[in-house]
N, CA and C atoms as an extended XYZ file, in Angstrom:
465
Properties=species:S:1:pos:R:3:atomname:S:1:resname:S:1:resid:I:1 pbc="F F F"
N        13.917        9.046       22.281 N   MET     1
C        14.877        9.593       21.340 CA  MET     1
C        14.500        9.168       19.923 C   MET     1
N        14.417       10.100       19.002 N   ILE     2
C        14.082        9.824       17.609 CA  ILE     2
C        15.366        9.763       16.792 C   ILE     2
N        15.502        8.708       16.018 N   ILE     3
C        16.651        8.561       15.127 CA  ILE     3
C        16.162        8.756       13.703 C   ILE     3
N        16.768        9.672       12.968 N   TYR     4
C        16.405        9.914       11.576 CA  TYR     4
C        17.347        9.118       10.698 C   TYR     4
N        16.791        8.307        9.821 N   LEU     5
C        17.567        7.327        9.086 CA  LEU     5
C        18.132        7.815        7.762 C   LEU     5
N        17.422        8.698        7.060 N   ASN     6
C        17.836        9.147        5.731 CA  ASN     6
C        18.119        7.965        4.806 C   ASN     6
N        17.129        7.116        4.645 N   VAL     7
C        17.232        5.899        3.849 CA  VAL     7
C        16.249        5.987        2.693 C   VAL     7
N        16.681        5.606        1.491 N   SER     8
C        15.791        5.572        0.329 CA  SER     8
C        15.278        4.156        0.113 C   SER     8
N        14.013        4.055       -0.305 N   GLY     9
C        13.449        2.735       -0.532 CA  GLY     9
C        12.078        2.807       -1.167 C   GLY     9
N        11.331        1.725       -1.006 N   ALA    10
C        10.034        1.563       -1.656 CA  ALA    10
C         8.968        1.198       -0.634 C   ALA    10
N         7.740        1.605       -0.933 N   ILE    11
C         6.592        1.107       -0.192 CA  ILE    11
C         5.944        0.025       -1.049 C   ILE    11
N         5.765       -1.139       -0.462 N   LEU    12
C         5.118       -2.267       -1.127 CA  LEU    12
C         3.717       -2.400       -0.537 C   LEU    12
N         2.727       -2.542       -1.399 N   ILE    13
C         1.340       -2.610       -0.954 CA  ILE    13
C         0.705       -3.859       -1.547 C   ILE    13
N         0.058       -4.642       -0.691 N   ASP    14
C        -0.629       -5.837       -1.184 CA  ASP    14
C        -1.848       -6.088       -0.310 C   ASP    14
N        -2.789       -6.819       -0.856 N   GLU    15
C        -3.978       -7.191       -0.106 CA  GLU    15
C        -4.286       -8.648       -0.346 C   GLU    15
N        -5.011       -9.221        0.595 N   MET    16
C        -5.385      -10.628        0.476 CA  MET    16
C        -6.768      -10.836        1.066 C   MET    16
N        -7.445      -11.855        0.566 N   ALA    17
C        -8.779      -12.182        1.060 CA  ALA    17
C        -8.666      -12.909        2.403 C   ALA    17
N        -9.637      -12.651        3.264 N   LEU    18
C        -9.729      -13.286        4.570 CA  LEU    18
C       -11.129      -13.859        4.746 C   LEU    18
N       -11.266      -14.801        5.658 N   ASP    19
C       -12.595      -15.248        6.054 CA  ASP    19
C       -13.180      -14.206        7.002 C   ASP    19
N       -14.463      -13.908        6.826 N   GLU    20
C       -15.120      -12.995        7.750 CA  GLU    20
C       -15.243      -13.660        9.110 C   GLU    20
N       -15.102      -12.885       10.146 N   GLY    21
C       -15.269      -13.413       11.491 CA  GLY    21
C       -14.964      -12.350       12.521 C   GLY    21
N       -15.562      -12.504       13.683 N   VAL    22
C       -15.355      -11.570       14.773 CA  VAL    22
C       -14.707      -12.332       15.921 C   VAL    22
N       -13.717      -11.677       16.553 N   SER    23
C       -13.070      -12.292       17.714 CA  SER    23
C       -12.826      -11.221       18.767 C   SER    23
N       -12.679      -11.667       20.002 N   PHE    24
C       -12.389      -10.760       21.101 CA  PHE    24
C       -10.979      -11.020       21.588 C   PHE    24
N       -10.164       -9.953       21.643 N   ASP    25
C        -8.790      -10.054       22.118 CA  ASP    25
C        -8.783       -9.680       23.604 C   ASP    25
N        -8.575      -10.677       24.471 N   LYS    26
C        -8.600      -10.436       25.916 CA  LYS    26
C        -7.483       -9.492       26.353 C   LYS    26
N        -6.337       -9.578       25.708 N   ALA    27
C        -5.186       -8.760       26.108 CA  ALA    27
C        -5.436       -7.268       25.892 C   ALA    27
N        -6.147       -6.929       24.798 N   THR    28
C        -6.379       -5.517       24.488 CA  THR    28
C        -7.825       -5.089       24.724 C   THR    28
N        -8.685       -6.054       25.060 N   SER    29
C       -10.125       -5.811       25.244 CA  SER    29
C       -10.754       -5.201       24.000 C   SER    29
N       -10.309       -5.660       22.830 N   GLU    30
C       -10.842       -5.156       21.566 CA  GLU    30
C       -11.562       -6.258       20.810 C   GLU    30
N       -12.584       -5.850       20.077 N   VAL    31
C       -13.282       -6.747       19.175 CA  VAL    31
C       -12.659       -6.576       17.799 C   VAL    31
N       -12.191       -7.649       17.208 N   ASN    32
C       -11.549       -7.622       15.898 CA  ASN    32
C       -12.440       -8.264       14.849 C   ASN    32
N       -12.279       -7.830       13.623 N   GLY    33
C       -13.017       -8.435       12.523 CA  GLY    33
C       -13.813       -7.438       11.706 C   GLY    33
N       -13.864       -6.187       12.172 N   PHE    34
C       -14.598       -5.162       11.446 CA  PHE    34
C       -13.637       -4.323       10.600 C   PHE    34
N       -14.190       -3.649        9.620 N   VAL    35
C       -13.385       -2.789        8.749 CA  VAL    35
C       -12.648       -1.768        9.604 C   VAL    35
N       -11.341       -1.626        9.333 N   ASN    36
C       -10.513       -0.649       10.035 CA  ASN    36
C        -9.482       -0.119        9.050 C   ASN    36
N        -9.692        1.099        8.602 N   LEU    37
C        -8.790        1.765        7.658 CA  LEU    37
C        -8.070        2.935        8.321 C   LEU    37
N        -7.858        2.835        9.624 N   GLY    38
C        -7.184        3.914       10.338 CA  GLY    38
C        -7.951        5.212       10.186 C   GLY    38
N        -7.259        6.265        9.791 N   SER    39
C        -7.879        7.585        9.649 CA  SER    39
C        -8.908        7.651        8.530 C   SER    39
N        -8.939        6.645        7.661 N   GLN    40
C        -9.874        6.640        6.531 CA  GLN    40
C       -11.145        5.831        6.821 C   GLN    40
N       -11.300        5.340        8.040 N   THR    41
C       -12.487        4.557        8.402 CA  THR    41
C       -13.693        5.477        8.548 C   THR    41
N       -14.782        5.132        7.869 N   THR    42
C       -16.020        5.911        7.982 CA  THR    42
C       -16.917        5.286        9.051 C   THR    42
N       -17.932        6.013        9.469 N   ASP    43
C       -18.887        5.478       10.447 CA  ASP    43
C       -19.556        4.225        9.910 C   ASP    43
N       -19.888        4.201        8.620 N   ASP    44
C       -20.516        3.023        8.014 CA  ASP    44
C       -19.578        1.822        8.034 C   ASP    44
N       -18.278        2.076        7.843 N   ASP    45
C       -17.296        0.988        7.817 CA  ASP    45
C       -17.194        0.264        9.155 C   ASP    45
N       -17.339        0.987       10.243 N   GLU    46
C       -17.120        0.419       11.568 CA  GLU    46
C       -18.055       -0.724       11.913 C   GLU    46
N       -19.185       -0.857       11.209 N   THR    47
C       -20.141       -1.928       11.501 CA  THR    47
C       -20.096       -3.039       10.448 C   THR    47
N       -19.204       -2.924        9.475 N   ARG    48
C       -19.110       -3.925        8.408 CA  ARG    48
C       -18.012       -4.928        8.732 C   ARG    48
N       -18.294       -6.204        8.512 N   LEU    49
C       -17.274       -7.235        8.717 CA  LEU    49
C       -16.233       -7.155        7.601 C   LEU    49
N       -14.975       -7.243        7.980 N   ALA    50
C       -13.886       -7.202        7.000 CA  ALA    50
C       -13.700       -8.575        6.373 C   ALA    50
N       -13.314       -8.572        5.094 N   ASP    51
C       -12.999       -9.828        4.418 CA  ASP    51
C       -11.698       -9.747        3.616 C   ASP    51
N       -10.958       -8.645        3.794 N   HIS    52
C        -9.656       -8.477        3.153 CA  HIS    52
C        -8.690       -7.796        4.122 C   HIS    52
N        -7.400       -8.082        3.945 N   ALA    53
C        -6.339       -7.377        4.672 CA  ALA    53
C        -5.522       -6.597        3.654 C   ALA    53
N        -5.154       -5.389        3.992 N   LEU    54
C        -4.335       -4.511        3.154 CA  LEU    54
C        -3.085       -4.180        3.958 C   LEU    54
N        -1.904       -4.455        3.386 N   VAL    55
C        -0.645       -4.293        4.119 CA  VAL    55
C         0.276       -3.334        3.382 C   VAL    55
N         0.889       -2.415        4.132 N   PHE    56
C         1.901       -1.489        3.624 CA  PHE    56
C         3.232       -1.866        4.282 C   PHE    56
N         4.284       -2.001        3.476 N   LEU    57
C         5.605       -2.383        3.960 CA  LEU    57
C         6.653       -1.478        3.337 C   LEU    57
N         7.631       -1.039        4.117 N   TYR    58
C         8.736       -0.244        3.585 CA  TYR    58
C         9.956       -1.143        3.458 C   TYR    58
N        10.577       -1.142        2.279 N   GLN    59
C        11.792       -1.923        2.007 CA  GLN    59
C        12.855       -0.972        1.487 C   GLN    59
N        13.985       -0.817        2.215 N   PRO    60
C        15.042        0.065        1.722 CA  PRO    60
C        15.742       -0.552        0.512 C   PRO    60
N        16.357        0.303       -0.311 N   PHE    61
C        17.106       -0.193       -1.456 CA  PHE    61
C        18.400       -0.859       -1.012 C   PHE    61
N        18.962       -0.407        0.102 N   LYS    62
C        20.184       -1.010        0.656 CA  LYS    62
C        19.858       -1.595        2.012 C   LYS    62
N        20.375       -2.781        2.285 N   GLY    63
C        20.146       -3.415        3.575 CA  GLY    63
C        19.152       -4.544        3.464 C   GLY    63
N        19.111       -5.360        4.492 N   SER    64
C        18.254       -6.544        4.471 CA  SER    64
C        17.053       -6.417        5.410 C   SER    64
N        16.809       -5.245        5.937 N   TRP    65
C        15.693       -5.057        6.848 CA  TRP    65
C        14.472       -4.518        6.106 C   TRP    65
N        13.341       -4.539        6.748 N   PHE    66
C        12.111       -3.935        6.234 CA  PHE    66
C        11.292       -3.487        7.427 C   PHE    66
N        10.297       -2.645        7.160 N   GLN    67
C         9.461       -2.115        8.228 CA  GLN    67
C         7.994       -2.185        7.811 C   GLN    67
N         7.189       -2.898        8.593 N   ALA    68
C         5.746       -2.880        8.370 CA  ALA    68
C         5.244       -1.482        8.712 C   ALA    68
N         4.475       -0.881        7.818 N   LEU    69
C         3.941        0.459        8.035 CA  LEU    69
C         2.509        0.427        8.525 C   LEU    69
N         1.742       -0.538        8.075 N   GLY    70
C         0.352       -0.606        8.485 CA  GLY    70
C        -0.333       -1.829        7.920 C   GLY    70
N        -1.320       -2.300        8.652 N   ALA    71
C        -2.182       -3.383        8.197 CA  ALA    71
C        -3.617       -2.929        8.439 C   ALA    71
N        -4.440       -3.057        7.427 N   PHE    72
C        -5.798       -2.559        7.484 CA  PHE    72
C        -6.769       -3.680        7.160 C   PHE    72
N        -7.961       -3.614        7.728 N   ALA    73
C        -9.019       -4.571        7.440 CA  ALA    73
C       -10.059       -3.873        6.565 C   ALA    73
N       -10.398       -4.493        5.427 N   THR    74
C       -11.324       -3.870        4.479 CA  THR    74
C       -12.446       -4.824        4.114 C   THR    74
N       -13.495       -4.268        3.581 N   LYS    75
C       -14.591       -5.060        3.001 CA  LYS    75
C       -14.368       -5.026        1.501 C   LYS    75
N       -13.936       -6.130        0.920 N   GLY    76
C       -13.522       -6.127       -0.475 CA  GLY    76
C       -12.216       -5.365       -0.591 C   GLY    76
N       -11.767       -5.177       -1.791 N   ALA    77
C       -10.535       -4.410       -2.000 CA  ALA    77
C       -10.807       -2.942       -1.685 C   ALA    77
N        -9.844       -2.270       -1.076 N   ALA    78
C        -9.988       -0.845       -0.780 CA  ALA    78
C       -10.122       -0.080       -2.095 C   ALA    78
N       -10.942        0.935       -2.109 N   SER    79
C       -11.160        1.711       -3.336 CA  SER    79
C        -9.911        2.507       -3.692 C   SER    79
N        -9.830        2.922       -4.946 N   GLY    80
C        -8.707        3.720       -5.411 CA  GLY    80
C        -8.551        5.002       -4.621 C   GLY    80
N        -9.658        5.653       -4.263 N   SER    81
C        -9.566        6.921       -3.522 CA  SER    81
C        -9.067        6.696       -2.103 C   SER    81
N        -9.471        5.607       -1.459 N   VAL    82
C        -8.958        5.291       -0.121 CA  VAL    82
C        -7.473        4.962       -0.204 C   VAL    82
N        -7.082        4.163       -1.200 N   LEU    83
C        -5.661        3.843       -1.387 CA  LEU    83
C        -4.835        5.107       -1.595 C   LEU    83
N        -5.349        6.017       -2.402 N   GLU    84
C        -4.630        7.271       -2.663 CA  GLU    84
C        -4.360        8.020       -1.353 C   GLU    84
N        -5.376        8.157       -0.515 N   ARG    85
C        -5.211        8.882        0.748 CA  ARG    85
C        -4.275        8.151        1.712 C   ARG    85
N        -4.376        6.811        1.760 N   LEU    86
C        -3.488        6.039        2.632 CA  LEU    86
C        -2.034        6.139        2.170 C   LEU    86
N        -1.810        6.145        0.859 N   ILE    87
C        -0.445        6.266        0.333 CA  ILE    87
C         0.149        7.629        0.661 C   ILE    87
N        -0.617        8.685        0.475 N   VAL    88
C        -0.120       10.025        0.792 CA  VAL    88
C         0.244       10.097        2.277 C   VAL    88
N        -0.612        9.547        3.136 N   GLU    89
C        -0.335        9.544        4.568 CA  GLU    89
C         0.909        8.716        4.883 C   GLU    89
N         1.043        7.537        4.258 N   ALA    90
C         2.210        6.673        4.504 CA  ALA    90
C         3.505        7.355        4.073 C   ALA    90
N         3.496        7.999        2.909 N   ILE    91
C         4.693        8.698        2.430 CA  ILE    91
C         5.068        9.817        3.400 C   ILE    91
N         4.099       10.601        3.818 N   ALA    92
C         4.373       11.716        4.730 CA  ALA    92
C         4.966       11.213        6.036 C   ALA    92
N         4.397       10.165        6.607 N   LEU    93
C         4.896        9.634        7.880 CA  LEU    93
C         6.286        9.018        7.715 C   LEU    93
N         6.513        8.323        6.607 N   CYS    94
C         7.839        7.745        6.349 CA  CYS    94
C         8.889        8.843        6.253 C   CYS    94
N         8.597        9.836        5.452 N   GLU    95
C         9.600       10.868        5.200 CA  GLU    95
C         9.847       11.735        6.434 C   GLU    95
N         8.851       11.877        7.310 N   GLN    96
C         9.075       12.580        8.580 CA  GLN    96
C        10.074       11.819        9.450 C   GLN    96
N        10.173       10.506        9.233 N   SER    97
C        11.067        9.658       10.021 CA  SER    97
C        12.388        9.373        9.322 C   SER    97
N        12.599        9.972        8.155 N   GLY    98
C        13.848        9.752        7.436 CA  GLY    98
C        13.837        8.556        6.506 C   GLY    98
N        12.672        7.975        6.272 N   LEU    99
C        12.531        6.886        5.299 CA  LEU    99
C        11.999        7.506        4.016 C   LEU    99
N        12.885        7.749        3.065 N   PHE   100
C        12.493        8.427        1.842 CA  PHE   100
C        11.900        7.435        0.854 C   PHE   100
N        10.757        7.780        0.295 N   VAL   101
C        10.007        6.892       -0.592 CA  VAL   101
C        10.281        7.294       -2.031 C   VAL   101
N        10.969        6.420       -2.759 N   ASP   102
C        11.286        6.660       -4.163 CA  ASP   102
C        10.458        5.785       -5.096 C   ASP   102
N         9.716        4.851       -4.552 N   GLU   103
C         8.963        3.911       -5.381 CA  GLU   103
C         7.777        3.397       -4.587 C   GLU   103
N         6.681        3.166       -5.293 N   ILE   104
C         5.507        2.486       -4.747 CA  ILE   104
C         5.275        1.279       -5.634 C   ILE   104
N         5.085        0.094       -5.033 N   THR   105
C         4.841       -1.114       -5.809 CA  THR   105
C         3.502       -1.715       -5.401 C   THR   105
N         2.655       -1.980       -6.397 N   THR   106
C         1.370       -2.639       -6.184 CA  THR   106
C         1.197       -3.705       -7.251 C   THR   106
N         0.181       -4.542       -7.086 N   ASP   107
C        -0.156       -5.444       -8.178 CA  ASP   107
C        -1.051       -4.698       -9.166 C   ASP   107
N        -1.509       -5.385      -10.193 N   GLY   108
C        -2.255       -4.727      -11.257 CA  GLY   108
C        -3.762       -4.767      -11.100 C   GLY   108
N        -4.249       -4.913       -9.855 N   GLY   109
C        -5.689       -4.940       -9.628 CA  GLY   109
C        -6.359       -3.655      -10.098 C   GLY   109
N        -7.630       -3.754      -10.460 N   SER   110
C        -8.338       -2.586      -10.993 CA  SER   110
C        -8.391       -1.451       -9.973 C   SER   110
N        -8.498       -1.768       -8.678 N   TRP   111
C        -8.521       -0.737       -7.638 CA  TRP   111
C        -7.185       -0.004       -7.582 C   TRP   111
N        -6.074       -0.728       -7.828 N   ASN   112
C        -4.755       -0.084       -7.841 CA  ASN   112
C        -4.583        0.771       -9.092 C   ASN   112
N        -5.068        0.296      -10.224 N   ARG   113
C        -4.994        1.103      -11.448 CA  ARG   113
C        -5.821        2.379      -11.289 C   ARG   113
N        -6.950        2.272      -10.592 N   CYS   114
C        -7.764        3.459      -10.303 CA  CYS   114
C        -6.970        4.439       -9.443 C   CYS   114
N        -6.297        3.920       -8.418 N   MET   115
C        -5.488        4.767       -7.546 CA  MET   115
C        -4.395        5.460       -8.334 C   MET   115
N        -3.685        4.742       -9.211 N   TRP   116
C        -2.628        5.364      -10.015 CA  TRP   116
C        -3.222        6.462      -10.898 C   TRP   116
N        -4.411        6.216      -11.435 N   GLY   117
C        -5.081        7.233      -12.248 CA  GLY   117
C        -5.382        8.495      -11.453 C   GLY   117
N        -5.760        8.338      -10.172 N   LEU   118
C        -6.019        9.504       -9.325 CA  LEU   118
C        -4.748       10.322       -9.096 C   LEU   118
N        -3.589        9.663       -9.159 N   PHE   119
C        -2.307       10.369       -9.074 CA  PHE   119
C        -1.873       10.910      -10.433 C   PHE   119
N        -2.673       10.642      -11.481 N   GLY   120
C        -2.334       11.115      -12.818 CA  GLY   120
C        -1.320       10.242      -13.527 C   GLY   120
N        -1.196        8.984      -13.086 N   ILE   121
C        -0.208        8.077      -13.664 CA  ILE   121
C        -0.920        6.947      -14.386 C   ILE   121
N        -0.496        6.703      -15.619 N   ASN   122
C        -0.943        5.529      -16.359 CA  ASN   122
C         0.192        5.098      -17.276 C   ASN   122
N        -0.045        4.075      -18.077 N   GLU   123
C         1.037        3.552      -18.921 CA  GLU   123
C         1.517        4.545      -19.973 C   GLU   123
N         0.782        5.637      -20.198 N   MET   124
C         1.181        6.649      -21.173 CA  MET   124
C         1.830        7.873      -20.513 C   MET   124
N         1.958        7.890      -19.188 N   THR   125
C         2.525        9.027      -18.486 CA  THR   125
C         4.001        9.171      -18.838 C   THR   125
N         4.413       10.318      -19.391 N   PRO   126
C         5.805       10.457      -19.836 CA  PRO   126
C         6.816       10.620      -18.709 C   PRO   126
N         6.370       10.991      -17.496 N   THR   127
C         7.331       11.233      -16.420 CA  THR   127
C         7.552       10.029      -15.530 C   THR   127
N         6.930        8.920      -15.839 N   ALA   128
C         7.106        7.725      -15.003 CA  ALA   128
C         7.201        6.498      -15.886 C   ALA   128
N         7.921        5.527      -15.417 N   CYS   129
C         7.978        4.226      -16.078 CA  CYS   129
C         7.054        3.282      -15.323 C   CYS   129
N         6.241        2.551      -16.021 N   ILE   130
C         5.428        1.520      -15.400 CA  ILE   130
C         5.856        0.206      -16.031 C   ILE   130
N         6.448       -0.657      -15.248 N   LEU   131
C         6.927       -1.938      -15.740 CA  LEU   131
C         5.950       -3.015      -15.297 C   LEU   131
N         5.387       -3.744      -16.238 N   TRP   132
C         4.458       -4.815      -15.898 CA  TRP   132
C         5.228       -6.123      -15.931 C   TRP   132
N         5.297       -6.798      -14.807 N   THR   133
C         6.018       -8.055      -14.715 CA  THR   133
C         5.055       -9.126      -14.244 C   THR   133
N         4.912      -10.193      -15.001 N   HIS   134
C         4.077      -11.307      -14.568 CA  HIS   134
C         4.903      -12.204      -13.672 C   HIS   134
N         4.503      -12.296      -12.408 N   LEU   135
C         5.216      -13.158      -11.471 CA  LEU   135
C         4.918      -14.615      -11.793 C   LEU   135
N         3.675      -14.892      -12.120 N   GLY   136
C         3.259      -16.135      -12.731 CA  GLY   136
C         3.395      -17.431      -11.982 C   GLY   136
N         4.390      -17.632      -11.149 N   ALA   137
C         4.665      -18.943      -10.576 CA  ALA   137
C         3.441      -19.535       -9.877 C   ALA   137
N         2.686      -18.707       -9.173 N   TYR   138
C         1.515      -19.199       -8.464 CA  TYR   138
C         0.249      -18.516       -8.959 C   TYR   138
N         0.249      -18.103      -10.219 N   GLY   139
C        -0.926      -17.461      -10.793 CA  GLY   139
C        -1.140      -16.055      -10.270 C   GLY   139
N        -0.074      -15.418       -9.805 N   SER   140
C        -0.223      -14.084       -9.236 CA  SER   140
C        -0.494      -13.045      -10.312 C   SER   140
N        -1.053      -11.925       -9.880 N   ALA   141
C        -1.415      -10.836      -10.794 CA  ALA   141
C        -0.164      -10.099      -11.255 C   ALA   141
N        -0.257       -9.357      -12.363 N   PRO   142
C         0.871       -8.523      -12.790 CA  PRO   142
C         1.212       -7.506      -11.706 C   PRO   142
N         2.445       -7.084      -11.660 N   THR   143
C         2.904       -6.136      -10.659 CA  THR   143
C         3.281       -4.834      -11.326 C   THR   143
N         2.855       -3.705      -10.755 N   SER   144
C         3.183       -2.384      -11.289 CA  SER   144
C         4.299       -1.784      -10.459 C   SER   144
N         5.395       -1.424      -11.089 N   HIS   145
C         6.477       -0.728      -10.419 CA  HIS   145
C         6.545        0.667      -11.026 C   HIS   145
N         6.520        1.691      -10.216 N   ILE   146
C         6.565        3.068      -10.708 CA  ILE   146
C         7.889        3.691      -10.303 C   ILE   146
N         8.669        4.142      -11.270 N   TRP   147
C         9.917        4.837      -11.008 CA  TRP   147
C         9.922        6.133      -11.780 C   TRP   147
N        10.519        7.150      -11.214 N   GLU   148
C        10.730        8.378      -11.975 CA  GLU   148
C        11.705        8.078      -13.092 C   GLU   148
N        11.426        8.578      -14.268 N   LYS   149
C        12.292        8.368      -15.416 CA  LYS   149
C        13.413        9.410      -15.404 C   LYS   149
N        14.675        8.960      -15.394 N   PRO   150
C        15.767        9.930      -15.469 CA  PRO   150
C        15.668       10.745      -16.743 C   PRO   150
N        16.146       11.998      -16.716 N   PHE   151
C        16.090       12.862      -17.873 CA  PHE   151
C        16.735       12.186      -19.065 C   PHE   151
N        16.023       12.132      -20.171 N   GLY   152
C        16.561       11.574      -21.409 CA  GLY   152
C        16.490       10.062      -21.494 C   GLY   152
N        16.048        9.390      -20.430 N   ALA   153
C        16.008        7.926      -20.470 CA  ALA   153
C        14.658        7.446      -20.964 C   ALA   153
N        14.652        6.315      -21.596 N   GLY   154
C        13.402        5.695      -22.020 CA  GLY   154
C        13.026        4.577      -21.093 C   GLY   154
N        11.765        4.206      -21.123 N   CYS   155
C        11.339        3.095      -20.275 CA  CYS   155
C        11.615        1.780      -20.972 C   CYS   155
């Protein structure tokens, strides 16, 4: 039975560095440690050891729950074009399930800025607000929050 939620929220995307390594999972009979970008994995990627994890999470605006959408293994940071395709796929799958995506949040890494550029969004885009917030406490990178600008409102 499928339950449609009709919930508005945000997709949060972050990546982190990992140590390279290969392991065998006896329970699933799978070898882990290679690049895995789901539908975006190329033949060349399948033989490369991953050294980063990329995580997509859905957080509703109301409520205290969240939903992991996907975790991917990459070699270095995922490129802007791969991120663009993964985001489009994540939004489509969320919205098919009643999880409406009103915001995407990433940090300010160059690969993320490239991805925003592929969507036609930058700090000069008049139809979106980009708020740069330095989290700073642990030396974290700036965070980009993208919201549609209400008619007549300024950022």
